[in-house]
C-alpha positions as CSV (number, residue, x, y, z in Angstrom):
1,M,15.9,-15.5,-13.5
2,R,13.5,-14.4,-16.0
3,I,10.3,-13.0,-14.4
4,A,7.1,-11.7,-15.9
5,I,5.1,-8.9,-13.9
6,V,1.6,-8.7,-14.6
7,T,0.2,-6.1,-12.4
8,E,-3.3,-4.4,-12.2
9,S,-1.8,-0.8,-11.7
10,F,1.6,0.7,-12.6
11,L,3.1,4.0,-13.7
12,P,2.0,6.9,-13.8
13,S,-0.5,5.7,-11.2
14,L,0.6,6.0,-7.6
15,N,-0.7,3.8,-5.0
16,G,0.7,0.6,-3.1
17,V,0.5,-1.9,-5.8
18,T,2.4,0.3,-8.1
19,T,5.0,1.2,-5.3
20,S,5.5,-2.6,-4.4
21,V,6.0,-3.5,-8.4
22,C,8.3,-0.6,-8.4
23,R,10.6,-1.5,-5.6
24,V,10.5,-5.2,-6.5
25,L,11.9,-4.2,-10.1
26,D,14.4,-2.0,-8.8
27,C,15.8,-5.0,-6.4
28,L,15.8,-7.4,-9.1
29,R,17.8,-5.0,-11.5
30,V,20.4,-5.0,-8.7
31,R,20.6,-8.6,-8.4
32,G,20.9,-8.9,-12.2
33,H,17.6,-10.5,-13.0
34,E,15.6,-10.1,-16.3
35,A,11.9,-9.0,-16.2
36,V,9.3,-7.6,-18.3
37,V,6.3,-5.8,-17.0
38,I,2.6,-6.0,-18.2
39,A,0.6,-3.1,-17.1
40,P,-2.8,-0.9,-18.0
41,S,-2.0,1.7,-20.4
42,P,-0.9,4.6,-20.6
43,A,2.4,3.4,-19.1
44,P,5.9,4.1,-19.6
45,R,7.5,2.0,-22.4
46,E,10.4,0.9,-19.9
47,Y,11.2,1.3,-16.2
48,H,14.9,1.3,-15.3
49,G,15.5,-0.8,-18.1
50,F,13.0,-3.5,-18.1
51,P,10.5,-3.3,-20.8
52,V,6.9,-2.4,-20.1
53,R,4.2,-3.7,-22.3
54,G,0.8,-1.4,-22.1
55,V,-2.6,-3.4,-22.7
56,T,-5.7,-1.6,-23.0
57,S,-7.6,0.0,-20.4
58,V,-10.3,1.9,-19.2
59,P,-10.5,4.8,-16.6
60,V,-12.6,4.0,-13.3
61,R,-12.5,6.8,-10.9
62,Q,-9.3,8.1,-12.0
63,F,-7.7,4.6,-11.8
64,Q,-6.7,2.8,-15.2
65,V,-8.2,-0.8,-15.2
66,G,-6.7,-2.9,-17.5
67,L,-8.7,-5.2,-19.8
68,P,-7.9,-9.1,-19.9
69,A,-6.4,-9.0,-23.6
70,P,-5.3,-11.8,-25.4
71,A,-1.9,-10.2,-26.3
72,I,-1.0,-11.4,-22.5
73,E,-0.5,-14.6,-23.6
74,A,1.6,-13.5,-26.7
75,I,3.8,-11.5,-24.3
76,L,4.4,-14.2,-22.2
77,A,5.3,-16.8,-24.6
78,D,7.7,-14.8,-26.4
79,F,9.5,-13.5,-23.0
80,A,9.4,-17.4,-21.7
81,P,9.9,-16.5,-17.9
82,D,10.8,-19.0,-15.3
83,V,8.1,-17.3,-13.1
84,A,5.0,-15.1,-13.5
85,H,4.4,-12.5,-10.7
86,V,1.0,-11.6,-10.6
87,A,0.2,-8.2,-8.5
88,S,-2.8,-7.8,-7.1
89,P,-5.2,-9.8,-9.5
90,F,-8.2,-8.9,-10.7
91,F,-9.0,-8.6,-14.4
92,L,-5.6,-8.1,-16.0
93,G,-4.1,-10.2,-13.4
94,A,-6.8,-13.0,-14.0
95,R,-5.7,-13.0,-17.4
96,G,-2.3,-13.4,-16.7
97,L,-2.7,-16.1,-14.4
98,V,-4.6,-18.0,-17.1
99,A,-2.1,-17.2,-19.7
100,A,0.6,-18.6,-17.4
101,R,-1.2,-21.9,-16.7
102,N,-1.7,-22.4,-20.4
103,L,2.0,-22.1,-21.0
104,G,2.7,-24.2,-17.9
105,I,4.6,-21.0,-16.5
106,P,4.6,-21.4,-12.4
107,S,3.0,-18.1,-11.0
108,V,2.8,-16.3,-7.6
109,A,0.0,-14.0,-6.8
110,L,0.2,-11.5,-4.3
111,Y,-2.9,-10.3,-2.9
112,Q,-3.1,-6.7,-1.9
113,T,-6.5,-5.2,-2.2
114,D,-9.3,-6.3,-0.2
115,M,-11.8,-5.7,-3.2
116,A,-14.8,-7.6,-1.2
117,A,-14.1,-5.0,1.6
118,Y,-14.8,-2.0,-1.2
119,V,-17.9,-3.3,-2.5
120,S,-19.2,-4.2,1.0
121,Q,-19.4,-0.3,1.2
122,L,-22.8,-0.5,-0.9
123,G,-24.2,-1.3,2.5
124,G,-26.9,-3.7,3.5
125,A,-27.8,-6.9,1.7
126,A,-26.8,-5.6,-1.8
127,G,-23.5,-5.2,-0.1
128,K,-23.1,-8.2,1.4
129,A,-24.2,-10.0,-1.6
130,A,-21.5,-8.4,-4.0
131,A,-19.0,-8.9,-1.0
132,R,-19.8,-12.7,-1.2
133,A,-19.7,-12.7,-5.4
134,T,-16.4,-11.0,-5.2
135,W,-14.9,-13.4,-2.9
136,R,-16.2,-16.5,-5.0
137,Y,-14.4,-14.7,-8.1
138,L,-11.3,-14.2,-6.3
139,R,-11.2,-17.5,-4.8
140,W,-11.2,-18.5,-8.6
141,V,-8.7,-16.1,-9.4
142,H,-6.6,-17.3,-6.9
143,S,-6.8,-20.9,-7.6
144,L,-5.1,-20.4,-10.7
145,A,-1.9,-19.5,-9.0
146,D,0.8,-21.8,-7.7
147,L,1.5,-19.8,-4.6
148,N,-0.7,-16.8,-3.2
149,L,1.2,-14.5,-1.1
150,A,-0.8,-12.1,1.6
151,P,1.1,-9.3,2.8
152,S,-0.2,-9.5,6.8
153,S,-1.6,-11.8,9.0
154,A,-5.1,-10.4,9.0
155,A,-4.8,-10.5,5.0
156,L,-3.7,-14.4,5.1
157,T,-6.5,-15.1,7.3
158,D,-8.8,-13.6,4.8
159,L,-7.8,-15.7,2.2
160,R,-7.8,-18.9,3.9
161,R,-11.2,-18.3,5.5
162,N,-12.6,-17.7,2.0
163,G,-10.9,-20.7,0.6
164,V,-8.2,-19.8,-1.0
165,T,-5.1,-22.3,-0.8
166,R,-1.4,-22.7,-1.5
167,T,-0.7,-19.3,0.6
168,G,1.9,-17.9,2.6
169,L,3.3,-14.5,3.8
170,W,5.2,-12.1,2.4
171,G,5.5,-8.4,3.7
172,R,6.6,-5.5,2.2
173,G,9.7,-3.3,2.4
174,V,10.3,0.4,3.2
175,D,12.8,2.8,1.6
176,T,14.6,3.7,4.6
177,A,17.2,5.7,2.5
178,L,14.1,8.0,1.5
179,F,12.3,8.1,4.7
180,H,14.2,8.9,7.8
181,P,14.1,11.6,10.6
182,G,17.0,13.7,9.2
183,W,14.6,15.4,6.7
184,R,13.4,17.6,9.7
185,D,16.5,19.5,9.6
186,D,15.9,20.1,5.8
187,A,15.5,23.9,5.0
188,G,12.2,22.9,2.9
189,C,10.8,20.8,5.6
190,R,11.2,23.6,8.2
191,A,9.6,25.8,5.7
192,L,6.6,23.4,5.1
193,R,6.2,23.3,9.2
194,R,6.0,27.2,9.3
195,T,3.3,27.0,6.7
196,L,1.5,24.2,8.0
197,A,1.7,25.3,11.9
198,P,2.8,29.1,11.8
199,K,2.0,29.2,15.6
200,G,4.0,26.1,16.4
201,E,0.9,23.8,16.5
202,T,1.3,19.9,16.4
203,I,0.9,18.4,13.1
204,V,-0.9,15.5,12.5
205,G,-0.7,13.9,9.0
206,Y,-2.1,11.6,6.4
207,V,-0.8,10.3,3.3
208,G,-2.4,8.3,1.0
209,R,-4.8,7.9,-2.1
210,L,-8.2,10.1,-1.4
211,A,-10.6,7.6,-2.2
212,P,-14.1,6.4,-0.5
213,E,-12.4,3.0,0.7
214,K,-9.5,5.2,2.7
215,E,-12.1,6.8,5.3
216,V,-10.2,9.8,5.2
217,E,-13.3,11.8,6.7
218,R,-12.5,10.1,9.9
219,L,-9.7,12.9,10.0
220,Q,-12.7,15.6,10.7
221,P,-13.1,15.3,14.4
222,L,-9.2,16.1,14.9
223,L,-9.8,19.3,13.5
224,G,-11.5,20.3,17.1
225,L,-8.5,19.3,19.2
226,P,-6.6,22.5,20.8
227,G,-3.4,23.3,19.0
228,V,-3.6,20.6,16.4
229,K,-3.5,21.1,12.8
230,V,-4.3,18.8,10.0
231,A,-1.8,18.0,7.0
232,V,-3.5,15.4,4.2
233,T,-1.0,14.5,1.4
234,G,-2.6,12.5,-1.7
235,D,-4.6,13.0,-4.6
236,G,-8.0,11.2,-5.7
237,P,-11.5,11.1,-6.4
238,S,-12.5,12.3,-2.8
239,R,-10.5,15.4,-2.6
240,A,-13.0,17.8,-3.4
241,A,-15.5,16.5,-1.1
242,L,-12.9,16.1,1.8
243,Q,-11.8,19.8,1.1
244,A,-15.4,20.7,1.6
245,L,-15.6,18.7,4.4
246,M,-12.4,20.1,6.3
247,P,-11.9,23.4,5.3
248,E,-9.5,24.1,8.2
249,A,-7.3,21.0,7.1
250,T,-4.3,22.0,4.6
251,F,-4.2,19.6,1.4
252,L,-0.9,19.3,-0.1
253,G,-1.9,17.5,-2.9
254,R,0.5,14.5,-4.8
255,R,4.0,14.2,-3.6
256,E,6.9,12.3,-4.9
257,G,10.1,11.5,-3.9
258,D,11.9,14.1,-1.6
259,D,8.8,16.0,-1.4
260,L,7.1,13.0,0.0
261,A,9.6,12.6,2.5
262,R,9.8,16.4,3.3
263,A,5.5,16.0,4.2
264,Y,6.0,12.9,6.3
265,A,8.9,14.5,8.1
266,A,6.8,18.0,8.5
267,C,4.3,15.9,10.8
268,D,4.8,15.3,14.5
269,V,1.7,12.4,14.4
270,F,0.9,9.9,11.4
271,V,-2.7,9.1,11.1
272,H,-3.8,6.4,8.7
273,T,-7.7,6.0,8.8
274,G,-8.6,3.1,6.3
275,T,-10.2,-0.2,8.0
276,H,-9.9,-2.2,4.7
277,E,-5.9,-2.5,4.5
278,T,-4.3,-5.6,3.6
279,F,-1.2,-3.9,4.4
280,G,-0.2,-0.2,4.8
281,Q,2.8,0.8,3.5
282,T,2.5,4.4,4.5
283,L,2.6,3.3,8.0
284,Q,5.9,2.3,7.2
285,E,7.1,5.3,5.8
286,G,5.7,7.3,8.8
287,A,7.4,5.1,11.2
288,A,10.5,5.0,9.2
289,T,10.6,9.0,9.6
290,G,10.4,8.5,13.2
291,L,6.7,9.4,13.9
292,P,4.4,7.8,16.0
293,V,1.4,6.2,14.2
294,V,-2.1,5.9,14.8
295,A,-4.4,3.4,12.9
296,P,-7.3,1.2,12.9
297,R,-7.1,-2.2,15.0
298,R,-8.0,-4.0,12.1
299,G,-6.4,-5.4,9.0
300,G,-2.8,-4.9,8.2
301,P,-2.0,-2.3,10.5
302,I,-2.5,-4.9,13.5
303,D,0.8,-6.4,12.2
304,L,2.9,-2.9,11.9
305,V,1.6,-0.8,14.8
306,D,2.9,-2.2,18.5
307,H,0.1,-0.6,20.7
308,G,1.6,1.4,23.2
309,R,5.3,1.4,22.2
310,T,5.5,2.4,18.6
311,G,2.1,4.0,18.2
312,L,-1.6,3.7,19.1
313,L,-4.2,1.4,17.2
314,F,-7.8,2.7,17.5
315,D,-11.1,1.0,17.9
316,P,-12.6,1.9,14.3
317,D,-16.1,1.2,15.8
318,D,-15.9,3.8,18.8
319,P,-16.1,7.0,16.9
320,E,-14.5,8.9,19.8
321,D,-11.4,6.5,20.1
322,L,-9.1,8.1,17.3
323,V,-9.8,11.3,18.8
324,R,-8.6,10.1,22.5
325,C,-5.8,8.3,21.1
326,V,-4.7,11.4,19.1
327,R,-5.1,13.5,22.1
328,R,-2.8,11.7,24.2
329,L,-0.1,12.2,21.2
330,A,-0.8,15.8,20.8
331,V,-2.4,17.9,23.7
332,D,-1.8,15.9,26.8
333,D,0.6,17.3,29.2
334,D,3.2,14.6,28.5
335,A,2.4,14.2,24.7
336,W,5.7,15.4,23.3
337,E,7.6,12.9,25.6
338,R,5.1,10.2,24.3
339,R,5.6,11.1,20.8
340,A,9.6,11.3,21.2
341,L,9.4,7.5,22.7
342,M,6.9,6.1,20.2
343,G,8.6,7.6,17.5
344,E,12.1,6.2,18.3
345,A,10.6,3.0,18.7
346,A,9.0,3.0,15.5
347,F,11.8,3.9,13.5
348,T,14.3,1.3,15.2
349,R,11.4,-1.3,14.5
350,V,11.2,-0.7,10.5
351,Q,15.3,-0.8,10.0
352,G,15.5,-4.4,9.3
353,R,12.5,-4.3,6.7
354,S,14.6,-3.4,3.7
355,W,13.1,-3.8,0.2
356,Q,16.2,-5.8,-0.8
357,R,15.6,-8.1,2.1
358,L,12.0,-8.9,1.4
359,V,12.8,-9.1,-2.3
360,D,15.3,-11.5,-1.9
361,D,12.6,-13.6,0.3
362,L,10.5,-13.2,-3.0
363,I,13.2,-14.5,-5.0
364,G,13.2,-17.5,-3.0
365,H,9.7,-18.2,-3.7
366,Y,10.1,-17.7,-7.4
367,S,13.0,-20.3,-7.4
368,A,11.1,-22.7,-5.6
369,L,8.1,-22.5,-8.0
370,S,10.8,-22.6,-11.1
371,S,12.2,-25.5,-9.6
372,L,9.0,-27.3,-9.1
373,G,8.1,-26.5,-12.6
374,A,11.1,-27.6,-14.2
375,A,10.7,-31.1,-12.4
376,A,6.9,-31.3,-13.4
């Protein structure tokens, strides 16, 4: 098949959208499919042999936002794909969906970013009005797609509740070849642990973008727990403010590949803080590393954490509940045993979620849409 991927984010930016697009491309290459990527500039000229077409973008909070350029339609017409895959459509993706419809190309839109929740953080009446306006816009954007796929049951409910039709569920895979418990025996990982916890403290780790919507400031009360060290991996516009708020925490910055896997494996407990996640890819990566996961009982994490078995879900409306959950896994007398049991269960649970299996499911959606388009 020939697949055109229009994405709101791509390399060199690192986030959930970029990661999922790259993994899809990796699997498409293995399966022998052809693809082109349309992404915000600056972008690499190719990715593993697939051409990448960069379009004009503007920086917003260290994030490149692609502009809806007319050139998108020309790129699609020249490539003549069987299907258009539009990742987290908003501005660039909306133009891609319009172009696909104009050209008679079947399209699948992957809902991945809860923009309405982000703008609602303005607070008060203004925030509520902005969220309603955002959903009106998103409803129009997703009406252009032949199929809208959500990554979790909570995200699927949000789409349907806000009037988006032609919906389905498609999760995300995890790279179990990269993220696994074996890294704990790596010399670099052991050295990192000695740096983070020189007295053998329990290391509570966060991995992800450092931005207001990730609510990383929720980690601050954990610094008061006895025998606990907090390690933060990632970068973003909130980094300076978070470092000022949590001077006792260690900030490891942006990490990729093996260094990222070592950062996970150096931890004893993985904590995710954001309450607006449509999925939560880092939760799967932590679980694949054999870590118990603590996350909000809201949004995507509800599908990913089996409370009491693979980790703990905290009440995000109770400021003390996150501390209570981490205390159970890091401070209580039986904390080590709990961590071991939950980490093993978390590792086992994600083993069937390979990217290849998930992308095979996605290719099935592509084929169904392409067949319908050919029939029409």
